[in-house]
N, C-alpha and C positions, 0 to 999 in steps of 0.2 A: 672795439675795432681799432686796430693799429694802422694808421695811414702814413707812417714814417717809412723811409727807405730801409729795406731789409739789410743792406750791406754797411750802413753807417756812412755812406758817401753823402756829403752835404748837397743840398739844393737839387738842381736838375741834372747833375752829372750822371746819375743812375739812368735817366731816361733819354740821354743823348744817343745818337747813332754811333756805332763803332767806326773808327778810322779805316780808310781803305776803300777799294771799289765795292760798290753794292752788288750783291749777288741777285740774279734774276729770281723772281718769286716762283716761276714755273719754267722748266727747260723748254726750249723750242721743240715742237714735235718734228719727227723726221719727215722729210719730203717723200711722198709715195713715188715709187719707180714708175716710169712711163711704160704703158702697155704697147706692144708692137701691133695690136689689133686696131683697126680704125674705129671711130666712135659709132654709136648706135645710130642707124639711118632711119629708124621708125618702122612701123608695121608695113607689111607688104600691101600693095594696092589690091582692092577687091574688084571682082568682075562687075561690069555695069549690068543693070537689070535688062531683061529682054524688051524690045521696043513695044510689045503689045501689053506690057504690064501696066496696070492702073491701080491706084489705092482703092480700098473698099469704100463703097458709097454709104452714107448715113441717110436713113429714111427721114424725110421731112415730116414734122408733126403738123397736124391741122391747126389753124388759128384758134385762139380761145373763143369760147362761146360768150354771148352777150349776157350781162347780168339782168335779172328782172328789174323793172322800174320800181322806185321807192315812193311810197305814199308819205309825203312830208307832214301832212296834217295828222295822220295816224301816229307817226313817230313823235310829234310834239305832244300829242295827247298821252302817249305811253310814258314819255319823260316827265310830264307833269304829275301823273299818278305815282310814278316811282319817287319823285321828290316829296310828295305828300306823305307817302308811307315812311320814307326815311326820316322826315322831320317828326312825324308822330312817334316813331320808335325812339328817337332821340329825346323827345320831351318826356316820355314815360320813364326811360332810364334815368334821366336827370332828376325827375321828381323822386324816384326811389332812392337815388343817391343822397338827395337833400334830406329825406326822411331818416335814412340810416345815420347820417352825420349828426342830425339833431338828437336821435336816440343815444348815440355813443357819447356825445358831449354832455347830455343831461345825466347820463349814468356816471360820467367822470366827475361832474361838479356836485352831484348829490350824494 
């Protein structure tokens, strides 16, 4: 890759601006001609609604029903039995996993 100046001019002379007034990068856009019409005044006003007009009514919904009472003793008993089943299943799965690991390790070492 050649990074020297292509014209052979030394140092920074090649990159300096030319002498004289600078030209604008973009010419000024022409100013639009003024229209003889007045500016837009907005949409026309609408007629007011009749005095007897009313918005549609929304039917009122009835209040929500009361929930049945909860038996806390029965809920505690159900939670306890669910916890027992969960722990039992976890113990069985853990025991099976330990047995399988022992079998795999014994097969690897023997």
